[in-house]
DOKOLFI-192200 format. One record per residue: residue in one letter; x, y, z of N, C-alpha, C, CB in turn. Coordinates in pm, whole numbers, plus 32768, in hexadecimal, padded with zeros to 4 digits. Glycine has a CB too. Example, Ala and Ser with C-alpha at 12.3 -4.5 7.8 and 13.67 -1.06 7.14 Angstrom:
<mivos>
a85277DC7830C84CE7E3E830C85287EB6830C846B7E418389;s85057F1F82C485577F9682CA850A8003831385807FC4823C;
</mivos>
This chain:
<mivos>
mAA143C42CBDEAA593CD8CBCFAAC03CF7CC39A9E83D50CBDA;qAAC63C95CCC2AB413CB6CCF2ABBD3CACCCCEAB473C91CD3F;dABCE3C56CC81AC3C3C29CC59AC713C8BCBFDAC2E3BACCC27;iAC0D3CCACB9BAC2B3D22CB38AC603D9FCBA4ABA03D41CACB;iAC393DD7CBF3AC603E1CCC52ACC13E27CCA1AC273E19CC82;kACF03D94CCC7AD773D99CCC8ADE13D86CC76AD8D3D65CD06;nADB23D65CC21AE2D3D7DCBAAAE143DDCCB6BAE473D18CB41;lADBE3E53CB80ADB73ED2CB1AAE523F19CB30AD243F4FCB4A;pAE883F26CB9DAEF63F8FCBD9AF4A3F5FCB7CAF2F3F8CCC7F;kAF843EDDCB77AFFC3EAECB1FAFAF3E9ACA84B0493E0ACB65;lAF6F3E76CA62AF3B3EA0C9C3AF433F16C9AEAEAF3E86C99A;aAF213F59C9EDAF1B403EC9BFAFC44054C9D6AE9940E1CA7C;kAFFA4013CA2CB07A402BCA19B0E73FFDC988B0A23FF2CA8F;dB0C23F80C99AB0F63F36C900B0C73F80C886B0B63E96C8E8;kB0583FC8C886B0354014C810B04440A0C841AFA23FF5C7D5;hB09E40D6C898B0AF4170C8ABB0D441AEC83BB10F4198C90E;nB142417DC821B1B441D5C7AEB16D41D5C715B26B4172C79B;eB13E4164C71FB0EB4159C68AB07141DDC67EB08B40A7C683;nB01F41C5C711AFA74232C6FAAFD842C0C718AF234214C75F;kB04642C1C745B082434BC740B08B437EC6E5B0E7435FC763;kB0E0434AC678B104433AC622B0754375C5C9B13F42B6C623;fB027431DC5B6AFA542FDC56BAF474384C583AF584266C5AC;fAF6E43BCC603AF1A4436C622AF6844BCC5DDAF094447C6D2;aB00744ACC617B03A452FC5CAB0304529C545B0C54551C5E0;kB01544DCC4E8AFF744D8C462AF604512C445B0094445C433;lAEF444E2C48AAEA04510C49CAE7645A5C492AE9A44E3C4EB;kAEC845E8C526AECE4656C539AEF3469CC4C7AF0D4667C597;kAF54468AC482AF9646C3C3F3AF1D46D7C3A2B0064654C39D;kAED24663C377AE7A4651C2EEAE164607C318AEBD460AC26F;pADB04635C36BAD4B45F6C37BACFA45F6C302AD124621C3E2;pACA84561C30BAC42455BC272ABE245B6C2ABABEE44AFC236;kABA345F5C24EAB434660C23AAAA14605C282AB414693C170;nAAB0458EC267AA2E4536C295AA52451AC330AA194493C233;lAAA0452EC375AAF14502C3FBAA5444DDC46BAB7645ACC446;dAA424569C468A9B94565C4CFA94944D5C4A3A9504617C4B0;yA95144EBC434A8CC447CC42AA8EE43CDC443A8894489C377;iA99A43FDC419A9B6435DC42AA9D34331C4C0AA3D4330C3CF;mA9F24389C509AA094387C59FA961436BC5F7AA5A4433C5CA;qA9034396C5B0A86C43B9C5E0A8734305C5BBA7E6444CC573;eA88042F6C55BA843425BC502A8A041FFC56BA87B4240C422;lA92241F0C585A94B41D2C5D3A93C41A1C679A972420AC5B3;hA90A4219C67FA8ED4218C72DA87641C8C747A8CB42B7C775;dA7FB41F1C6D5A77241CEC6DAA78D412FC6E2A7124208C655;dA7D84110C664A8014070C675A82B4023C6C8A847404EC63C;eA89A404BC70AA8CD401BC7AEA86D4029C832A951407DC7D9;fA8234093C812A7B14091C87FA7344060C873A7954103C8A4;eA7263FF6C7F8A6DA3F89C7F0A6E63F04C828A6D43F7AC78B;rA7773F19C823A7C03E69C864A7DD3E98C8F3A87E3E1DC809;iA8083F28C92EA8593F02C994A7FC3F25C9FCA8E53F41C99A;dA7D63EFDCA6AA76E3F1BCAC7A7DA3F64CB4BA7093E79CAF4;cA7D23FCDCB4DA81F401ECBA9A8223FE0CC3AA7E440AECBAC;lA7873FC2CC74A7563F7CCCFAA7C83EEBCD1EA6993F3FCCDA;eA7E23EB4CC9DA8593E6ACCBCA8C53E74CCD9A8713E3ACC88;cA8E53ED6CCCBA96F3F12CCD9A98F3F54CD5CA9833F77CC72;aA9664002CD4FA967406ECD82A9F9407DCDAFA9004079CDE3;nAA584032CD58AAE94063CD81AB1740F6CD81AB474024CD2A;cAADA4166CD2AAAF641FCCD3EAAAA4209CDAFAACF4266CCC8;cAA5A41EDCDFFAA1F422BCE83AA7641DBCEF7A967420DCE93;kAAC84178CEBCAB01412ECF42AB974143CF5DAAED408BCF39;tABC74187CEDBAC5C41AECEC6AC9D4240CECBAC7B4182CE46;tAC2B4286CE98AC39431BCE9BABA84367CECAAC69434CCE00;gABD44419CED6AB634464CF0EAB4544A2CE8AAB8044CFCF90;pAADA44DDCE93AACC4562CE28AAF445CECE46AA53458ACE04;lAAD3461ECE01AB0146A8CE27AA5B46E2CE24AB8546FBCDA9;fAA6A4750CE7DA9E74796CE9FA9E04806CE96A9BB4789CF09;tA98E4833CE3EA96348B9CDFFA90B48F2CE5CA91C48AFCD72;dA928499DCE78A8D049CECEC6A83049A7CEADA8EA4A54CEBF;kA825498ECE29A7884971CE21A78F48DECE53A73B4982CD79;dA7CA48ABCE3AA79B47FFCE9EA7984807CF2AA8144774CE8F;iA7E14867CF52A7DE4874CFFBA76348B8D01FA85E48CED03F;eA734491ACFE6A6CA4933CFD4A63E48E9CFDCA6DF4956CF85;rA64848A0CF67A5E34826CF4CA5E447F1CFA7A5F147C9CEEC;iA668478AD00EA66E470AD036A6284764D0CBA71C46A5D02E;sA67247BBD0E4A6454813D158A5C34820D183A665488AD145;kA5984842D132A4E1485FD129A4B747E9D14FA48F4884D08B;hA4EA476BD0E8A49B46CDD0E4A49A46A9D1A2A51E462FD06B;fA50646D0D1EDA51F4697D231A4F3470DD2A5A59B4658D217;kA4B2476DD288A48147C4D2DEA4E64808D33BA4204784D322;qA5604832D2E0A5DC4887D34DA5EA48FBD2EBA6964828D374;kA6314944D358A66A49ABD312A6FD4973D2ADA68D4A1DD38A;pA72149CAD26FA7944989D1FEA82D4979D257A7AE4A0ED15F;qA82549F0D2B4A8B849B3D325A89C4948D378A8F34A24D39E;qA80A4910D399A80048B4D3EFA8334845D382A76B48A8D438;fA807483DD31CA82247DCD2C2A8B847B4D2AEA7E94807D24B;iA8F2481CD27CA995483FD25BA9BC47EFD2E5A9D14908D251;nA9B74832D352A9EE480FD3ADA9E8476AD3E1A9C5486AD3FA;qA982473DD3B6A95546B9D405A99C4647D36FA86F46B2D42D;yA96F465ED307A9B84618D28CAA224639D224A96745FFD244;lAA6E46D2D234AAB946F6D1EAAB3046F0D208AA9F474DD1CB;rABA54718D1BCAC394755D207AC4947A2D15CACE346B3D252;iACA147E8D188ACE94837D0EEAD6947F9D0BFAD1B48E5D105;dAD6E47E8D056ADE0479AD016AE5447D9D001ADC04768CF9F;eAEAC47B7CFCAAF094813CFA6AF18486ACF33AF6147DDCFA9;dAEA84857CED7AE82489DCE9DAE294913CE9CAE754867CE73;nADFF490ACF18AD9C4981CF51AD18494DCF4DAD9D4A0FCEF9;dACEC48C0CF22AC504889CF00AC3A485ACF78AC344812CE87;hABB74858CF7CAB854808CFECAB6E4793CFC6AB164832D029;vAB90471AD017AB8F4683CFF3AB6A463FD077AC264649CFB7;lAB3645C6D05CAB034574D0DDAB7B455FD138AAC044DCD0B5;qAB81456FD1B1ABC3452FD231ABF844CAD1FAAB6D4505D2AA;tABA44496D20BABD443D8D20EABAC4382D17AAB5E4371D2A5;vABFD4327D128ABD742BBD103ABD54257D12AABF142ABD0C4;pAB7C41C6D104AB2641F3D0AAAAAB4260D0BBAAFB4188D082;cAA69428DD04CA9EE42F0D089A99442D9D0E6A99C4312D034;tA97E4318D12CA9454336D1B3A8924327D197A97F43E7D1E9;fA8714318D10DA808431CD0EFA7DB4284D099A800439ED0AD;lA83D4231D090A83441D8D048A80F4161D0A6A8A541D1CFFA;gA79040F4D098A78140A0D0DDA7B5402AD0B9A71A409FD0F5;aA7A73FC6D121A7C93F4CD118A7A73EE9D087A78C3F1ED18D;dA7333F26D061A6E63F02CFF7A7143F3DCF58A65B3F31D022;nA78D3F93CF55A7AE3FD2CF22A7524048CEDBA7E93F8ECEF3;yA70C406ACF41A6AB40F2CEF6A6C54161CF4DA5F040DECEEE;cA68E41BBCF0BA6CD4250CF6CA6494275CFB5A70D42F6CEFB;sA6694299D014A5E242C2D062A5E54363D04EA5E14290D118;iA5F943ACCFBDA5FF442FCF8BA601443BCF1AA6534470CFAE;yA5DA43BDCEDBA5DE43A7CE4AA5834434CDFDA5914300CE2A;dA50D4461CE36A4D644A2CE0BA51E453DCDF2A472448ECE4D;vA55F455ACE5EA5A145E0CE69A63B45DECE6DA5714625CEE5;rA66B4545CE37A6FC453FCE29A74F45BFCDE3A71644C1CDD8;pA7C145CCCDF5A82A462FCDD2A8154625CD1DA8DB45FBCE1A;kA848467FCCF2A83F46A9CC65A8A44648CC19A864474DCC51;aA9144632CC81A99B45C4CC54A96B453BCC42AA1C45B5CCCF;cA907451DCC9EA8BB4495CCC6A8754490CC43A84E4495CD58;rA81444DACC10A7AF44CFCBB9A80F44B8CB44A746454CCBB4;eA85E4503CB1EA8A6450FCA9AA8F94463CA8AA92845ACCAA6;fA9494447CAE9A99A43DECAE4A98C4359CA94A9A343C5CB53;pA9B94351CA3CAA5D435ACA59AA9243BEC9CAAAB54298CA5A;hAA3C4421C9B7AA5E4472C96FAA754459C8D8AAB7449AC9A9;tAA3D43DCC8AFAA7C43B6C825AA0643EDC7CDAAA04303C80B;dA9944433C7DCA920447AC785A95444FBC781A883447AC7C2;rA994451DC7B1A9AF45BCC7BBA9CF45EFC737AA2B45E5C81F;kA9A44661C72BA9D946BEC69FAA5246ECC6C3A97D4747C66F;kAA7746C9C62BAB3246F6C617AB7746ACC668AB694796C642;fAB7E4632C662AB9145A7C6A8AC3345B8C6C3AB60450FC63C;qAC7345DCC655AD0345E4C660AD4F4643C6B9AD2C45FAC5EB;qACFE46A3C6F9AD204708C75CAD4046C4C7DAACAF476DC770;iAD064645C7F3AD1F4602C84EAD504597C887ACF04605C85F;aADCD45A5C823AE034520C812AE3C44E9C8A6AE7A4526C79D;dAEA24539C8F3AEBC4512C97AAE5C44F3C9C8AEF84565C9B7;lADF24534C9DEAD8244F2CA42AD554471C9F5ACF2455FCA62;tAD484447C962AD2643BEC932ADB8437EC960ACFB43B1C87D;lAE224375C951AE80432EC974AE7642ECC9F1AEE34371C96C;kAE6E4347CA60AE574325CAF1ADA142CBCB00AE6343D9CB53;nAD4F4300CAD8ACD542BFCAB8ACBF422ECA95ACA942FECA5B;vAD184202CA48AD3A4183C9D0AD8340F8CA56ADE941D3C928;aADC14122CAC0ADFD40ECCB23AD9B40BDCB8FAE5B4143CB50;mAD1D40FCCB8FACB540DDCC03AC0A40B1CBB9ACAC4184CC72;cAC1840FECB2DABBE40E3CB13AB964089CA87AB964148CB28;pAB4E3FF3CAAAAB5D3FA6CA42AB263FFAC9B1AB103F1ECA66;aAAAF4030C9BBAA634068C96DAAE440B5C8FCA9F440CBC9CB;aAB1B411DC93BAB704157C90FABE44116C8CDAB894198C962;fAC1740BDC8FDAC9C4082C8AFAC2C402FC829AD1C3FF3C931;nABFF3FF9C83EAB8F3FBBC7C8AB6B402FC77BAAF73F73C808;iAB4E4096C793AB344111C731ABC14121C6D2AB1441AEC795;vAC244140C736ACA24175C70BACCE4108C6A5AD0D418EC788;eACC5406FC6ADACF64025C65CAC8A4033C5CFAD083F98C6A4;nAC24402AC603ABD34039C570ABF340BAC50EAB2D4045C592;mAC104120C579AC2441A4C534AC974176C4B3AC664227C5B1;kAD1B414AC522AD7E4136C4B1AD6C4106C440ADD340F7C4CB;kAD0D4079C442AD0F4029C3DEACCE4082C348ACBA3FA5C413;rAC3B40D9C3ACAC084104C339AC574199C2FAAB6B4114C35A;iACAF41FAC36BACD04242C328AD604228C31DACA542AFC34A;kADAC4215C26DAE23421AC26FAE76426EC256AE3C41DEC246;
</mivos>
């Protein structure tokens, strides 16, 4: 798995222009059954991939924290939301709450998340490859294929399936 993670940025860069063209076409004319295809590709991939072997998303990027996430996680820590924000978060250039540091503060050495049951929505939904109206998140997906082996494989399989 470590070899795959190490080579992923280069693989994604090599495929970037091809993927960008593919997503541009997909945006213009998405197949009627795209959501169904994406769910199937997502489910197939996650039967093979174990995120605990990788956790590259947690090691290389931080999620966006919604107000609901902050409420839920601060309650988990028995803190006031502002205490949680002050201790763990910062405001990024898009004016969103994100982690102060990467890798994620809540990621253990064993790749387990210490707040898994209350983790942010962005973490629960990552890599977003089973999202409805998938064609609308092309830019996000292009970023995710460079860090997530599952997202990379799903996009490659998607290109074979959707001509």
